[in-house]
VOGU-3710 file (C-alpha; in Angstrom, 3 decimals, decimal comma):
1> mkrnallltf> 0,052/0,035/-0,053  2,646/2,433/0,774  4,507/1,642/-2,471  1,383/2,315/-4,467  0,838/5,752/-2,645  4,386/6,775/-3,560  4,114/5,864/-7,144  0,800/7,958/-7,464  2,499/10,988/-5,754  5,567/10,716/-8,088
11> aafllglagc> 3,171/10,675/-11,176  1,311/13,791/-10,128  4,610/15,646/-9,738  5,605/14,783/-13,188  2,275/15,981/-14,595  2,789/19,394/-12,916  6,128/19,961/-14,315  4,686/19,259/-17,903  2,092/21,887/-17,278  4,495/24,543/-16,348
21> drspatpdat> 6,614/24,008/-19,367  3,606/24,516/-21,870  3,490/28,004/-23,788  0,304/29,231/-25,508  0,071/28,858/-29,305  -1,586/32,377/-29,694  -1,562/35,402/-27,703  -4,588/36,269/-25,572  -6,935/38,068/-27,694  -8,382/40,070/-24,698
31> lplpptaaat> -5,220/41,821/-23,998  -4,837/45,183/-26,104  -1,644/45,971/-28,049  0,461/48,730/-26,710  0,319/51,918/-28,887  3,025/52,417/-31,471  4,575/55,522/-32,788  2,880/55,166/-36,048  -0,563/55,000/-34,481  0,104/58,005/-32,231
41> ealllptpis> 1,007/60,309/-35,381  -2,085/59,162/-37,266  -4,194/60,382/-34,393  -2,633/63,818/-34,438  -2,926/64,315/-38,310  -5,724/66,805/-39,408  -8,807/65,228/-40,755  -8,764/64,834/-44,568  -11,018/67,250/-46,453  -13,699/65,399/-48,085
51> datdaattvf> -16,082/66,826/-50,803  -18,521/67,753/-47,911  -15,855/69,365/-45,692  -14,400/71,145/-48,798  -17,756/72,804/-49,371  -18,223/73,795/-45,721  -14,607/75,205/-45,694  -15,158/77,211/-48,932  -18,356/78,883/-47,537  -16,633/79,778/-44,214
61> atataealat> -13,735/81,371/-45,953  -15,947/83,384/-48,360  -18,117/84,604/-45,601  -15,074/85,478/-43,479  -13,452/87,329/-46,551  -16,610/89,376/-46,997  -16,737/90,278/-43,365  -13,032/91,211/-43,445  -13,636/93,573/-46,409  -15,990/95,787/-44,359
71> vaptatnepp> -13,549/96,278/-41,444  -11,197/99,233/-41,455  -7,562/98,217/-41,753  -5,705/98,591/-38,448  -2,038/99,269/-38,035  0,183/96,147/-37,308  3,694/96,032/-36,112  6,203/94,806/-38,586  8,314/91,801/-37,278  11,691/92,963/-36,105
81> tdepptdepp> 14,567/92,730/-38,482  18,283/92,983/-37,983  18,608/95,973/-40,246  19,144/99,266/-38,468  16,298/101,947/-39,102  16,848/104,507/-41,699  15,875/108,200/-41,388  13,486/109,686/-44,133  15,250/112,061/-46,430  14,677/115,675/-45,513
91> tdelataaps> 12,388/117,924/-47,717  12,037/121,717/-48,107  8,205/121,419/-47,951  6,113/122,625/-45,041  3,335/120,301/-43,761  0,000/121,509/-44,935  -3,539/120,556/-43,661  -5,737/118,738/-46,146  -8,371/121,126/-47,460  -11,861/120,478/-46,220
101> ptaaqlptdp> -14,288/119,429/-48,975  -17,144/121,431/-47,193  -15,077/124,419/-46,340  -16,572/126,228/-49,342  -20,199/125,327/-48,447  -20,401/126,727/-45,068  -23,891/128,386/-44,544  -24,199/131,995/-44,001  -26,698/133,851/-41,834  -29,386/135,105/-44,375
111> aspdapspta> -30,276/138,004/-42,005  -26,775/139,218/-42,359  -26,204/141,943/-44,951  -22,949/140,150/-45,884  -24,837/137,012/-46,788  -25,354/136,407/-50,491  -28,868/136,513/-51,751  -30,023/134,292/-54,528  -31,676/137,191/-56,185  -28,857/139,706/-55,417
121> apsgelfapg> -28,073/141,944/-58,501  -24,504/141,095/-59,922  -22,110/143,942/-60,220  -22,616/146,080/-63,161  -26,144/144,900/-63,980  -29,505/146,297/-63,379  -30,906/146,146/-59,868  -34,477/144,959/-60,546  -37,673/144,811/-58,343  -37,605/141,725/-56,127
131> qvggatlaag> -33,863/141,735/-55,772  -31,786/142,161/-52,693  -28,343/143,770/-52,406  -25,935/144,804/-49,815  -22,430/146,121/-49,061  -20,150/147,581/-46,426  -19,650/151,346/-46,304  -16,797/153,211/-44,672  -17,422/156,470/-42,978  -18,337/158,891/-45,823
141> gatsylvqgr> -18,431/156,187/-48,390  -21,196/155,467/-50,953  -22,350/152,914/-53,436  -24,862/152,925/-56,313  -27,511/150,765/-58,116  -28,717/151,175/-61,611  -32,465/150,752/-61,967  -34,728/150,640/-64,972  -37,798/153,047/-64,547  -41,105/153,196/-66,159
151> rfspvilfve> -43,202/156,307/-66,447  -45,433/156,951/-63,483  -44,657/153,472/-62,043  -43,166/153,982/-58,390  -40,016/152,183/-57,488  -39,312/151,634/-53,859  -35,903/151,340/-52,427  -35,806/150,094/-48,762  -32,456/150,002/-46,982  -31,739/148,411/-43,633
161> pqnpldvala> -28,381/149,442/-42,019  -26,721/147,778/-39,136  -26,203/150,066/-36,229  -24,410/152,388/-35,958  -24,456/153,031/-39,645  -26,724/155,965/-40,727  -27,599/155,957/-44,454  -28,939/158,692/-46,811  -30,576/157,796/-50,150  -30,798/159,622/-53,467
171> aysgdlsgqt> -32,074/158,999/-56,860  -30,669/160,340/-60,196  -31,657/160,367/-63,807  -29,532/158,498/-66,249  -26,790/155,803/-65,947  -24,288/157,128/-63,476  -22,846/153,701/-62,582  -19,751/154,120/-60,423  -20,503/157,656/-59,485  -21,250/157,862/-55,738
181> tpagvalasa> -21,357/161,703/-55,649  -23,266/162,627/-58,843  -22,985/166,397/-59,908  -26,679/166,557/-60,995  -29,748/167,273/-58,787  -31,378/164,464/-57,232  -34,904/163,479/-58,312  -35,725/162,291/-54,846  -33,913/161,768/-51,643  -34,457/160,327/-48,000
191> dnalagrpei> -32,537/161,089/-44,913  -35,070/160,794/-42,097  -34,318/157,909/-39,862  -31,862/157,559/-36,938  -28,623/155,541/-37,118  -29,398/151,969/-37,510  -32,940/152,472/-38,653  -34,225/151,866/-42,144  -34,568/154,373/-44,822  -37,232/154,339/-47,632
201> lvlspesdgl> -37,132/156,126/-50,865  -39,981/156,276/-53,450  -39,206/157,355/-57,037  -42,170/157,867/-59,535  -40,443/158,597/-62,892  -41,958/161,057/-65,226  -40,477/159,046/-68,232  -39,115/155,593/-69,045  -35,214/155,184/-68,689  -32,452/154,463/-66,401
211> ftfviraass> -32,055/155,910/-62,951  -29,100/155,655/-60,458  -29,872/155,133/-56,737  -27,104/156,124/-54,423  -26,685/154,862/-50,926  -24,286/156,971/-48,704  -23,071/156,706/-45,152  -24,338/159,789/-43,649  -22,375/158,958/-40,409  -20,428/156,214/-39,015
221> egnftahlfd> -19,684/152,910/-41,014  -21,097/149,430/-41,283  -23,179/147,026/-43,511  -26,484/147,536/-45,051  -29,187/145,411/-46,961  -30,991/147,094/-49,804  -34,369/145,809/-51,102  -36,126/147,075/-54,269  -39,826/146,807/-54,860  -42,477/148,020/-57,372
231> lttpapgvvi> -46,273/147,884/-57,355  -46,749/144,882/-59,597  -43,609/142,606/-59,421  -44,028/139,677/-57,000  -41,286/139,720/-54,380  -40,436/137,971/-50,985  -42,561/139,367/-48,161  -45,309/140,955/-50,383  -48,769/140,216/-48,859  -50,982/142,668/-50,631
241> qqadtlaagt> -50,390/143,859/-54,136  -53,613/145,087/-56,007  -55,621/147,631/-57,587  -58,666/149,152/-55,706  -61,094/151,955/-55,638  -62,768/154,255/-53,155  -66,168/155,772/-53,431  -66,675/159,309/-52,375  -66,637/159,615/-48,510  -65,494/156,079/-47,854
251> ekvysvtsrg> -62,401/154,295/-46,528  -60,727/150,954/-47,146  -59,066/149,007/-44,350  -56,615/146,243/-44,796  -55,067/143,946/-42,118  -51,426/142,698/-42,035  -49,518/140,676/-39,380  -45,747/141,132/-39,185  -43,095/138,346/-39,295  -41,810/138,751/-35,976
261> arpvivvvdp> -40,021/142,134/-35,363  -39,426/142,515/-38,931  -40,608/145,817/-40,648  -43,981/146,347/-42,366  -44,058/148,585/-45,375  -47,039/150,240/-46,937  -47,116/152,022/-50,382  -50,192/153,403/-52,054  -50,124/155,199/-55,458  -53,278/156,894/-56,932
271> tdesdlaldv> -53,849/156,018/-60,634  -55,969/159,266/-60,934  -55,427/162,794/-59,614  -56,850/162,009/-56,106  -54,992/162,941/-52,984  -54,659/159,881/-50,900  -53,685/159,445/-47,263  -52,813/156,421/-45,384  -52,963/155,531/-41,620  -51,296/152,644/-39,853
281> mgadnalltt> -53,098/151,528/-36,581  -52,141/148,957/-33,854  -54,253/146,343/-32,451  -56,048/148,722/-30,057  -56,835/150,955/-33,024  -54,255/153,565/-31,915  -52,766/155,601/-34,709  -49,022/154,661/-35,031  -48,209/156,591/-38,235  -49,838/158,544/-40,968
291> anyggaggae> -48,682/159,700/-44,594  -50,202/162,527/-46,585  -47,306/164,323/-48,233  -47,514/163,497/-51,954  -50,501/165,749/-52,937  -52,747/165,056/-55,843  -51,655/162,275/-57,938  -48,621/161,522/-55,586  -47,611/158,220/-53,918  -47,613/157,826/-50,169
301> tayvlplgta> -45,498/155,450/-48,060  -45,072/154,583/-44,423  -43,468/151,636/-42,434  -43,552/150,404/-38,785  -40,829/148,574/-36,832  -42,716/146,138/-34,435  -41,159/144,816/-31,296  -42,503/141,309/-32,008  -45,234/139,692/-33,998  -48,044/142,198/-34,398
311> tysikirean> -51,213/142,775/-36,367  -51,887/146,104/-38,038  -54,873/147,814/-39,619  -54,063/150,008/-42,758  -56,587/152,628/-43,548  -56,744/154,288/-46,982  -58,694/157,359/-47,430  -59,117/160,332/-49,845  -57,946/163,459/-48,102  -60,630/165,554/-49,436
321> ggaaafqilv> -63,373/162,918/-49,271  -63,604/162,330/-53,005  -63,493/159,134/-54,900  -60,211/157,548/-55,784  -58,550/154,734/-57,731  -55,260/153,419/-56,585  -52,574/150,697/-56,381  -51,736/149,342/-53,057  -48,577/147,371/-51,822  -48,085/145,877/-48,425
331> iame> -44,929/144,121/-47,411  -44,328/142,059/-44,297  -40,583/141,812/-44,460  -39,204/138,209/-44,114
//
């Protein structure tokens, strides 16, 4: 019995040695292979561009280029170089500022006498009704305007000086262009207002022809604006310009509202031999001014200087209570 037990033990020992020497025929499929250098580089390579990704990339690039085209360029620093900086060659030209494209289009104040008017009379040409002129007068200086007159058709020159300029007006027969102190006798003149106040001159020519209006600095110096009107030509500021009549013993009343503190001018001219008078009254019917100096067949004129927007009544009457036919002009200056 002991001999058989020993034999069985020895046999088991031999079988254990044989099992330890056995090696597997194939590697275990469950164990992962260690990564290689080639596999690692492949993972880091960019994804190849296919037809789909190529289209997507093209759209993105186009959109980006369009967006960049609208962005103002910015300064970038150049990469450093080993070359030393060089100085710009000197020039003899002074640096100048670039001209402004709008410098010549700066607006001017239309109320200023220096402001150009779209209807201003060019130098050397006729000064026509409806036009506006202006100039600067030195002390004792003068300027003139050439006007075409028509027989028995009043021409009204209204001049607004800037304080402290005081102006005097005169009208002469003929073309005296360039003559500010004509030797002839003035057909009409006006020097009634204080310094800085408007002057008005009405000329009723007895014949057709050219006439010269002279504006002189009676005292001090400064700028002025000149307006020319007649009884029939439309012009800025004209609110009443019509023919009318009066029956014997009657009056006509017209209403006008000023444009702020700008002057209101009234001219009435009989078309017969009647002797007209005009009265300007305020809102409370108080008489502000009257005109009755022309005599039979003569034109009458008056103006008021409101402190602000105001409404006036203008009464036209025949001085002797008779009938009359007339032309009336009312201007609310702009």
